[in-house]
N, C-alpha and C positions, 0 to 999 in steps of 0.2 A: 653864548650867554655870559654876561658879566656878573660874576659872584663877588660878594664883598670879601675882603681879606679878614680872616679870623685871627691868625697869628702872624705877626711880622717881626722878624729878627734882623737887626742891622749891626754890622761891625762888632759882633759878639766875640770877645776874647775871655779866656779863663786861665787861672793859674792854680797849680798845686805847689804851695810854698813859693819858691823863687822861679820855678819852672813854668814857663808859659806853654800851655797845652793846646788851646784853641786860638787861632789867628783870624780875626776879622771875618767871622762866619756871617753869612747873610742868606735868608730864605724867607718864603712866605707860604702860608697855607690858607686856601680859600675855603669858605663854608661849603661843606658837602664833599670835599676832597678826602681821599684816603692816601696817606703818605707813608712811605717806608724809609727809614734811615738805615742804610746798609754800609758795611765796611768790614775789613778784616779785624781780627783781635787787636786791640790797642789803637784802633784808628780814631777813637774819640766819640763813639756813639753815646755811651753812657754819660760821659762828661758833657756833651752837648745838651742832653736832656736835663742833667743836673743844673747846668748854667741857666737854661731857659726857666727852670722851675725855682730858681733862687736858692739852690742848695750848695753853691760854691762859695767859699769864704771870700774869694776875690774874683771879680768879673767886671768887665767893661762892655759898653755897647748899649743898644736899646732893644727892649722886648716889649711889644705892644700886643694886647689881647683884646679883640673887638674894639680897636681904636684907643684903648686905655693903656697908658704907659705903666707897665708893671715892673720896670727895671730895678727899682729901688725898694720894692716891697719885700717883706719877709715871706718865706716859703708858705707858711700857713695861710697868709692872706691871699697869695696867688692861688692856692688850692681851693679856697672858698669862692673866689671869683669864678674860677673855671667850673666848679661843681654847680654853681647857680646857673651859669650860662648853658650847661649841658642838660640841666633838668634832673640831675642826679637825685636819688632818694637818700635821705639821711638814714643812718643805721636804726634810729628809733622808729622809723616808719616801715621797716622791712618786715615782711610777713613772718610770723613766728617769734618775733622779738617781744619779750615782756619785761617791763621794769618792775623790779621787786624791791 
């Protein structure tokens, strides 16, 4: 079965200050896949996710979500795009929430 690519990362690098932490990382996640990012402490798992989500001050490479380049977007814009694509419910529509 040929599933479309939902998340595609190419040549992703990230820095903490002058220290380059990620080197040309590349991976893809297809719609419907379950993926685990595994490694020992300090291997770069959290840094990888922060770089994908736009939370690193300095990063290079490309990140595409559902075919859209999100590499240069702010983190809050990436979160909005991802939540809309997943059909997430906003906090105002959650059961038991009341606006006063």
